[in-house]
C-alpha positions, 0 to 999 in steps of 0.5 A, a space after each residue: 789945606 784944600 778948603 777954607 777951614 770952618 772955623 778960620 778967620 776972626 771971631 768975637 767970643 764971649 765966655 760964660 764962667 761957672 764954678 763946678 757947683 754951678 755958681 756963675 762967676 763972670 765973663 771972658 771977652 775974647 777975640 780969636 784969630 785963626 789963619 793960614 800958616 802953611 799947607 796944613 797948619 793954622 795959627 791961632 791968636 787968642 786975646 782975652 779979657 777977663 771981667 772984673 768979677 773974676 779977679 779972685 778966680 783962676 780965670 783972672 790969669 786968662 788975661 792977655 794974648 795966647 798963641 799956638 800952631 795947629 796942624 791938620 791931618 784929615 779929621 785930626 788936629 794937633 795943637 803944637 804950642 807954645 800956648 796950647 798943646 794937645 789934640 782935637 777931632 773933627 767928628 763932622 764938619 763944623 763939630 770939634 772937640 779937644 783936650 790937652 794942656 795950656 802950659 803957661 796958663 797952667 791948666 788941662 782943658 776939654 773943649 768943644 765948638 760946634 757951628 750952628 750956622 756959618 756965623 754962629 758957634 757954640 763953644 766952651 769946655 772945662 779947665 781942670 788941674 789933676 783932674 779937679 775942675 776949676 772952671 766950667 765954660 760956656 761961650 758963643 762966637 760970632 764973626 768980628 765982621 758981622 757987627 753983632 755982640 756975641 750973647 747967650 741967654 743964661 736963663 735958658 733951660 738946661 737940655 734934658 737928653 732922657 732919663 737914662 743920663 745921670 747928670 755930671 754937672 751943668 753950666 748955664 744952658 749946657 750939661 755933661 752927663 755920663 751913663 753907668 758903665 756897661 759893655 756897650 754904653 753912651 760914655 758921655 754927652 755934651 748937650 747945650 741949647 742956643 736960646 737965640 737961634 733956637 738951636 741945640 746940639 748933642 754930642 755923644 760917644 758910643 763905646 763897644 769893646 774896643 770900638 768907639 764912635 761919636 755922633 753930633 746932632 744939631 737941631 
C-alpha cells in the first residue's frame, strides 16, 4: 500500500446488540488488530467476548478469535477468509461499508465503519440468515493505545433524516431507512449519532437507472 490504512492498527470496540424489534440484548467487547500482510493486503484478527446477557442469543457464538485476509484494490476491499468472505467499498477516506458471510459463525453480514475522528470509529451493521435479521449492531471503536473505554450513550435520540424516509428499523442511536421505489431515488440511508463527540453520520445511496452513487456526510 502506498499509505497507512486509516483503519489499521489495534482497536478496542464495544458493540451493542439489538434484536430486530429494537430490544437491547447485551454487549460484545472486541479487540481488532489490522496489520500489513503484503503490499496490498491486510491481516485482520478479531478477539470477541460477548457479555453474559447474550448467553441465549445467536451472538453468544461470536466468542473467540476470528481471522481473515483483506485485499485492497483502489476503493474496493475483498475479504478473502477464512472467517470472513465478501467485499467492501471505501466511499470516501474513512467511510467503509461491506457485505458478505462469516462461514464459521454461520451468518451473512452488512457492515459500516466511519472515522468521525482519527481516534474514533462508529461501526456496526446487521447479521442475518437467508435475509432474516438475527442481530442489529451499533458499535464504537477507539485505538487501544488511547487508554479510553469505547462507549456510546444509548439514550441518545435516533437521527431524523426527514419525512421522506420510511423507517426500516432502529437500534440505539442508529437507524436504517429506505425510500419507496421510483425511477430516481435514495435507496437506503444509514444514520447514526455519536453523543459523546456530538457527531452524526449519514450514508445515502442514489440510484438512477443503471447509475449508482453513494455519499457520506459527517457533521
